[in-house]
N, C-alpha and C positions, 0 to 999 in steps of 0.2 A: 160136060159133066158125066158122071158114071151112069151106066145102064143097068148094072146088077149090084145088089147089096145082099151079102150073105151074113146072116146071124149064125156064126160058127159055134159049135158046142164041143168040138174036140180038136186037138192039135193036128192029128192025122188028117182031119178034114181040111184044115187050113193049108197044110203042105200039099195035099192033092190039088187044091185050086191053084196054088202058086206054081206047081209044076205044069199044070195045064195052060194057064194064062200068062205066066211069066211077067214081062214088062207091062202088060195090060191090067195087072192086078196089083193091089196095094193093101197091106194089113192096116186095119184101123183100130187104134186103141183110144187115145184122146181125140185125135184128128185136129187138134188146135193149130198145128202147123200145116197139115195136109190140106185142110179146107181153104186156107189162104193161098197156098201154092197152086191149087187147081184153079181157084178164082182168078189168080193173077197170070195164069198161063205158064207158070214155072214147072209144073208137072203135067205134061201132055200125054194123051193117048191112054189114060187110065179109064178102063171100062168097068172094072169090077172092084168093089170094096169088100174086104173080109173083116167083119166086126168080131173081135175076140173078147169083148167085154162081158160076155155071158159064159165064158169058159171057167169052170171052178178052179180055184187055187192059183190063178195067175197074178194075184195081187199080193203075194206073200214076200215078206222080208225075213230071212232066217240066218242064224249064225251056226255053222256046222262044227263038227267035233275037231276039225283041224284049224279052227279059228278063222275061217273064211266067211265073209258075208255074201249072201246071194240075194239079188233083186230079180224077181220074176218080171215078165214083160208088161204086166198091167199095174206095176207099182207107180203111183202118181207122186207128184212133188209133195202133196199134202201128206201122203203116207210116210214119206221120209221125214217131214217136219215133225210128225207125231210119234215116230218110232223111237222107242227107248234104245234099241240096238244101234240105230244110226246116230243118235245123240251121244251115246257113250263111246262108240267105237269108230265113228266116221263123222266127227263133228263138222269138218269143212263141207261135206256133202249136205248135211242138214242146213247149214248156213246158206249154201247156194240155192237149195230148193226153196227156202224161205224168201229168197230175193226174186224168184221167178214170178212175173205177172202179178196176179191178184188171187184172192181165195177161189174165185170161180174158175180161173185158168188152172190153178194148182189142183183143183178137184178133177179135172179132165186130163190135163197134160201129163204124160208119163216120162219117166227117166229114159226108158228105152227109146221113145219117140224123139226126145231131145237129142240123144246121141245120133240117131239115124238121120235127123234133119241136117246135121253136120255143118251148121253155121259156126264160123269161128267166134261168134259173139255169144253162143249159148253158154249158160251159166253152170250147168252141172258137169260139163266135160272137164274143165281144169281140175276140180277136186278129185274126180275119178282117175284122171291121168296121174295126179300126184299120189294117189293112194295105190297106184299100180294095178288098175283094173284091167280085166279082160272081158270079152263078150263071147258068148257061145252062139254060133249060127248053125241052124239045122235045116235040112231039106230031105226030100225022099231018097237022095243018093248018099247021105251021110251027115256027120256033124263035125264041126271044127271049132277050135278056140283061137281067137285072135286078140293079141294085146291091143289095148285101146290106142296106144301110140302108133300102131301099124294099121289101124282101122280106116284112117282118113287118107285120101289121095288128093284132096283139094277142097275148094269152097263147095259145100253141099255135095261132096262126092265121097263115097266109101268103097270098100272092097266087097260089099254084099252083092251076091248074085241075085237075079230077079226071082229065083225059085227058093231063096232062103228066108228064114224068119229068125229074128233075134229072140232067143228063149231064155237067156240068163245073163246077168251081169255079176261078175264075181271079183272080189278083191279082199286082201288080208285085213282083218280088223287091226286097228291101231294098237300097238303093244303098250305096256305100262310106261315105258320110257319115251313114248312118241306122242307128239301133239300136232295138230293141224289147224289151219285158219284159212278162210275164204274172204276176200274183199272185192267188192264191186264198186266201180266208179261209173255213174250214169248221170244223165242230165236232169233227172227228177228222182224223187224218193221211191216211187212205185210205178209199176207199169212201164218200165224203161228198159231199152236195150243197152247192154254194156258198151261204154266207150272203151274201157279196159277192165278185165277181171283177172284175179290172181288167186292161186291156191298154193299154199306152202305146207309141207309136212316135214318135220324134223324129228330125228331120234337123237336124244341127248343123254349122255352118261357122264356124271361128275362134272357137269358144266362144259363138256366138250361135245361138239356135234359129231355123231357117229355116221349119220347119213342125212342127206338133204334132197328134197324133191320140190322143184319150183315149176309151176305150169301157168302160162298166161293165155288169155283169150282176147280176141279182137285186135291182135297186133301182128298177125300173119295170116296166110291163107287157111291154116289149120291151127288148132290149139298146139302150142309148142312147149317143150321142156327146155329150161335154160341150163344146159349141161355145164357151161363155164362157171356159172355162179354156184351150182350144186357141188362141183369138184372143189371150188375155192373154199367153201364153207366146211367141207368135210375135214375133220381133224383139228378144227379151230374152235376156240371159245367164242361165244357171241359177245361182242363188244360193240361200242359205237363205231369203232374203226372198221371192224370186219363187216358190219352191217352196211356201212356206207360203201365199202368196196364192192360187196355183193350187189347192191342196188345199182351201182354204176355198170357192172358187168351185164346186168339184165337190160338196162337201157341201151347198151351198145349192141346187144344181140337181137333185139326185136326188129321186125321188118313191117311196120304198120303202113297203112295207106291213109290218104286224106279222103274223107267223104263228108256227108251232110252232118254227121255227128261230131267230127273232130278232124283236125289236121294231123298229118304224119308227125310233125315235131311235138305237138301237144301230147299225142299218145305215147311217144317215147319218154317225155317228161313225166307223165302220169305213171308209166310203168315203173320208173325209178321211185316215185313217191309211194306207190302201193307196196313195192317190195320193202322199202324202208319201214313202212308202217306195219306190215305183216311180221317182219323179223323183230321189230321192237316189241310187238305184243308177246313174243316168247320171252324176251329179256325182262319185260315188266310183269310177266305172268298174268296178262289180261287178254280177253277176247276183243276183237275189233268191233263186233256187233253181236249182242246177245239175242237169242230167240226166247220169247216168253215161255215160261214153264208150261202154261196151258194156252197154247196159241189159238187164235180164232181160225177155224177151218171151214165154217159154214156147212158142216155136216148135219147139224141138227141132232135129232134123236137116233138117226140111223148109224152113227159112229163110223160112217164111211163104208159100211158093209153093202156090197152089191147084191142084186137079185139074180138068181141063176135059173129061174123056172122056165126060161124061154126055150122052146124046141128049135132045132135048126130049120131055117127057112131061107129060100132065095127070093128076094123081093126084086121084081122087075117093073117096068114102066106101068103095067096095068094091074100089078098086084096090090090089093088094098092094104093100107097101113091101119091096123086096128090098135087103138090105144085108149088110155083113160086120162082125161084132162079135167082137172077140178072135180073129180069124182064121177064124171059122166063118160059113157062110152062114145068114142068117135071112130068112124071108119072113113078113111080118105082114099079115094080111088085115083088120085093124082098127087103130084108133088114129091114123089119118091126121091128125085135127084135134086131137091132143093136143100136149103139149110132148115133146121128145125124152126128158126125164127120165121122164115117165109112160109113154112107149112102152117104155123099157128096163125099168122096174119092173113094169108091169102086163101088157104083152104079152110081153116078153122074159123076165120073171121073174128079171131080174138086179138083185137088191135091194141089192147092195153100194153102188150109187150112191144117196145119201140125199137126201131132200127136207127141207130145213131151213126156209128162208124163202120159196122159190119166187119170189124177186124178184131173184136175182142178187147177193145181198149176203153170203151165208154161205160159199159155195164147197163145200158138202157134196156138190153134184151135179156136181163137175168130172169131165169125161171128155175124151178126145182125139178130135177130129173132123178127119179127114184130116190128122192130124199135129199139130194145135194144141190146146192146152188151152182149153176153153170151159166156160161154165156151161150145162149141158144143160137147165135149167129155162127158159132164154130162147131155145132153138132149136126151131123148129117140127119136129114129128116127121117130117114128110115130107122134110125135108132129109137124112134118113138114107138115102133111096133112092139107091143107087149109091155110097154113101160107105163109108169105112173108120173104124170106131169102136173105141176101146179103153176099157174100163171097169176098175174096180179088180180085177175078177175076172181080167182078162187081164194083170195086172202080174207075177204069179208064173209060173214056168215049170216044167213037168213036176212039179207038186206041191210045188216048193220055193219058199219065200218069197224075194222079191227082197231085195237089200241094204237098201233103204229099209224094207220091211216088217219085216225082222229087227231092224234098229236101233231101230225104234219100239217093238218088244216089249222088247228088251234095255235100253233107256234109260228105260222107263216113260212113254213119250210117248203111250200109247194112252188112258189115263184112262177116261172114260166110253165112249169109242169112237165116238160118233156122228159127230164131225167127221173122224175118222181117215181114211176113204177119200178125202176131198177133199184133205187134207194129203198123203197118200201120192201122189196123182196129180200135184199141183203139184210135190212134191219130185222125183218120178221124171222129169218133163219138165225140171225145172231141171238135174238131173245129166246128162241127155242133152245139154243145151245148154251147160252149164258144168260139166265133171267135177270141178273143184276150186273151188267157189264160196266167196266171202268171206262173212263174217257178214252184211254189208249186202246182198249179193245173195240170201242165203237169206231175209232179211226181206222184200226186194222180191218174191220169188217167192210168199210166202204172204200178201201183203197182201189177197188176195181170199178168204182162208180164216179163218173165225172159230171160236175155241175157247171154248165157254161155260164150260169148267172153268178158264179163264184160265191154262192151264199152258204157255205158249209157250216157256219156257226149255228144258224137256225136248224139245220138238218141234225146236227149233233144234239142240240137242245131237245129237239123233237124225239129223238131216239131215247134220250135220258128220261123224258117224260113218259114215253110209252112203257118203259121198264117199270116206272112207278105205278102206272095205271094197271099193269098186269099183277102188281102186288109181289 
C-alpha cells in the first residue's frame, strides 16, 4: 500500500510531486478504481497518493464561447447526471454516467478517472469517443492535447506519461441537427459491468445522415469506432434497411473475447442488437432509456459542493489523521494506508459500518463523507483528515432511533441485519434530499445496497413509512 498521502491545494504542487516521484505516484480523485487495483496487485509500486479533491474549481462543467464543453478532472458521474449542460448538449454522456455503479460510486468516481483506468468495458468512454472528445495532459515540461481515439494503447494502457496529469476533457456540444444515444447491456440492472455498450451520434438534415459516429465498448482491447458503419450511413436516409445493414457491419467489425460475462459470439450478436436499437431510437424519435428529471444523487443538502478549507499536508505512516466523526473529534495515529472503512472499524471501533464485499458493490459500508453518501471501502483512510464523516452510529439523536431506524424495526426490514446499516444510510440521505420520495426514487437510492436475504419489499415499505413519519 501507499506510504505517503498528499492533500494537494494547487495544480503546480501536484505536478511537482509527479515529476519527482513519477511511476511511484498516482493522482487520487475518486479512487474507486485505484483502490481495487492496488488491493488486487494490478497497480504495483505506488508509494505516494496525491489527493486533488480539495483543489478549488476542479469539479466544473462549462460551455465555452466556441461551443465546446469542458470537464475538469474532479467532475464526477453524478455531476454529469445533474448537469443541464450535459443533458442538453451531450445526452449520451449523461446516459452513460447514470449507468455507472450506484449513487455512492457516482459521488466519488470521476469521468477523468474512468478514462484513465482504460478498461474497454468502461461506460463513459464510448459516448466521449462518439462526441469527438480530446484530453489535455499537462506536466512540468509542457501541455499536450490528445484525441481520445489516440489515448489508448491497449487494455488498461494509455499514452499518459508518469509525470502527466489529465486536466481537461473537451468536446464539441451537440449541434441543433445532431442527436446521440448510449445503450448498455449488462447482466443486471445496476452495479454491473457492461457486456457490451454502445454510443451513437448522428447529424441529420432533411432526413439524410450528414455524419455518423458509432463507438462500442467491451468488444475489443480498447473502445473502438466502427468506421465501416459510419461511412455506410453517411449520405443515406435512416430506414429499416439501412439500419439493418449498419448493424450487420458493426457485428462484422467487432473483435470481442469470451470471458466470465459473455462468449465472443454472444457479444457479436449483442453488438448488432444494440446498434439496431440505437439507430431505431433516432428513427422513432425516442431515447432508449430516460434519466429522471430530478435524479437521486444522495447529495443531501450539500448539493454536491465540496469543502476546500483543507491546507496542504503530507500524511505519512506516523502522521495523525484528525477528523470529525458523528460530531466528535478523532485523532488516529495509525491506519493511514488503509481504507476509510477499515480505519473506522479498526482504529475508530465504529463497527456499525460493515464490510461486505470490500469492492464497492454491496453498500454495507456506506457513510457520509463531507455530506455525500460514499462507499467507505473505496475511500483512502487519509481522505478523512480534515473531513466530516457520519456513520450509522451518528444517525440516531440523543439515544433515540431516527425515523428510518424505527421504521426498519417496525416493518420487519432488518432481517439478518448485516446490510441494514448501509440501507439506513442510503435511506437517510435520500429523505434529506427528497422528503417524500416516489417508489422509483426509493429504488434508485438503494441500487448500491444489496440484501442477501432478498427482502427488498419490506425495506422499500420501511423507507416509505419513514418519509411519512418525518412529515
